[in-house]
C-alpha positions, 0 to 999 in steps of 0.5 A, a space after each residue: 253574821 250571814 245574810 240568812 241570819 240577818 234576814 231570818 224571819 222575825 216574830 210577827 207583830 200580829 196584834 198591831 197589824 190586825 188592828 191597823 188592817 181592821 181600822 183601815 177597813 172600818 174607816 172606809 166603811 164609816 166614810 162611805 156611810 156618812 159621806 155627803 157625796 154620791 157615787 163617782 162617775 166611774 162607778 156608774 160605768 162599772 155597775 153598768 158593765 156588770 149588768 151587761 156582763 159579757 165575760 169573753 167580749 168586754 172592751 177592757 178587763 172584766 174583774 171590776 164588772 164581775 165584782 160589781 155584779 157580785 156585790 150588788 147581788 149579795 149586798 145591794 147597790 148602796 154606796 156602802 155596799 158597792 164600796 165594800 170590796 175596796 175597803 177590804 182591799 185597803 185593809 189587805 194591802 196594809 197586812 201584805 205590806 207588813 208581811 213583806 217587811 217580815 219576810 225581808 227580816 224586819 222586826 216588829 217595829 219595821 212591820 208596824 212602820 210599814 203598815 202605818 206608812 200604807 195606812 197614812 199614805 194619801 194615795 192608798 187612803 184615796 183609792 180604798 174609798 172608791 169602787 175602781 180597779 186602782 185599789 185592786 191593781 195595787 193589791 194584786 201587785 203587792 200580793 205578787 211582790 209578797 210571793 217574790 219575798 217568800 221565794 227569796 226568804 225560803 231560797 237555799 242561798 243568795 243565788 237562786 229563788 226557792 223552787 217551792 211550787 206553791 209560791 210560784 203558783 201564787 205568783 201566777 194567780 196574783 198576776 192573773 188577777 192583775 191582768 183580769 183587773 187592769 192592763 197595767 199588770 203588763 208593765 209589772 210582768 215586763 219589769 219582772 221578766 227583766 228583773 229575773 234576768 238581771 238579778 242574782 237569781 237569774 238561774 231560776 229562769 232555767 227551771 220550769 217555775 217562772 213559766 208555770 207562773 206565766 201560764 197560770 197568769 195567762 189562763 186566769 187573765 184570758 178574758 181580758 185578752 180574748 175580749 181584745 181579740 174579739 173586739 179588734 183591740 179597742 184598748 188601742 183606741 182608748 190609749 190614743 184618746 187617753 194620750 191626746 186628752 190626758 197623758 200629753 200633760 204628764 212630763 218626766 218632772 210631773 210624774 216624779 213630783 207626783 210621787 209626793 202624793 205618797 206623803 213623807 213615806 216616799 222617803 222610805 220608798 227611796 231608801 227601800 229601793 236603794 237598799 234592795 239594789 245595793 245591800 249585800 244582806 238583801 241580795 236574795 230580794 234583789 229581784 223585787 228591787 229591780 222589778 219595782 225600778 223597772 216598772 217605774 222606768 217604764 211608766 216614766 218613759 211612757 208618760 203614765 199617770 203618777 198613780 199608775 206606779 203606786 202598786 210598787 210602794 207597799 213593798 218599797 215601804 217594807 224594804 225602807 223600814 227594814 233598812 231604817 230598823 237595822 240602821 237604828 239598831 246599830 245606833 241604840 240609845 235614847 235618841 233612837 227611840 225619839 227618832 222612831 217616834 218622830 217618824 211615826 208622828 210625821 207620817 200620821 200628822 201628814 195624813 191627818 193634816 191633808 184629810 179633806 183631800 184624802 177622804 170625801 167626808 167633809 162638806 163640799 164647801 169646807 173642802 173647797 175652802 181647804 183646797 184654797 187656803 192650804 196651798 194644795 190647789 194642784 191636788 184639785 187639778 183635772 187630768 186635762 190640767 184644768 183647775 177645779 175647786 174640788 179634787 176631780 174624784 170629789 167633783 165627779 161625785 156631784 150632780 148626777 141625781 139632779 141631772 137624771 131628774 132633769 132628763 126624766 122631767 123632760 122625758 115624762 113631759 113628752 107625749 107617749 108617741 114621742 117618748 117611744 122615739 127618744 134617744 139619750 146622748 151622754 158625754 159621761 158613760 
């Protein structure tokens, strides 16, 4: 059997993927509707950035500010409205991951398992419920990896990527949106550049298409770059502050152990990267494996936070499920069905068991009790290494209305001539 036969596109599990994507979107809407928590502190920053938007003069990538203002104009400024786009992004992540599995030759079981791995992975559950750049960063990386999967699947042979312009253009758009969202896209770009040289498809670098994609990415992401140039690279100071206050607490060990936040699905990701880099049948997708491995190595060496590398996981889940599907099909039998059921149960069971740490839907008292009794106290440790009763994201959703009320009370109690001279100093945005 040839590689092209093995990797032939299988029927799409349309119904299951659509249902899981829709349920993911709906879950986040429901959680935000009934959550006992308020806005997270970062969300106030992004709304303020949107209100004072200067597209070509922002101190960090402006996508989140643009989206904030657009959502407030169309939907209002309720929690459900502000977190509407992240809910959509979370649903699209599920869909794209399953589509990557299909491009790699995965059948309906592989596609379904990939979608469930994303749906139940704690890191994707949490990011889909917050209006932060993280979930969009995950989406753009995954979209870029999907275009690479299409370029591999449509390639005429194992030694070259497809020259179909639309997928190279799509790759450029995905990378451009990534650069417009977070500078971490630069890690993806560096890893992809090396991967295109190392992978069997290196001949594509002699064509114009990788360079066309790069040019498109630079044009779309140019507001991020221009803002840095005009403001004398404030990102340097931001990174120095981040390094001294947070990244200094990240070691090789903590970065690697932090990947366990993906839950049991991390085993699928490990299997996926090994399969991509070693299996003859995956030769045409080798560039995806090298890109993911390269980005992981870069962030490991540079002491990035563990979640910075989360965008590689949907594609690795896909490769892992394809490997599992092919391995299990070669050993057909009743136990094979049982194995598949066990894997699904473990993924779903883990997500349900840890739900108080994944979604801000339970009371703060119950969540604090759960953190203590579950033995998962490290999940409530801050970026500076301090232990809290609640996960930091949850803690950062509390107290803001009370603080504003207290400040307003003092301000309103002042004589008019004093109020005209008041200056407010803030530690959090």
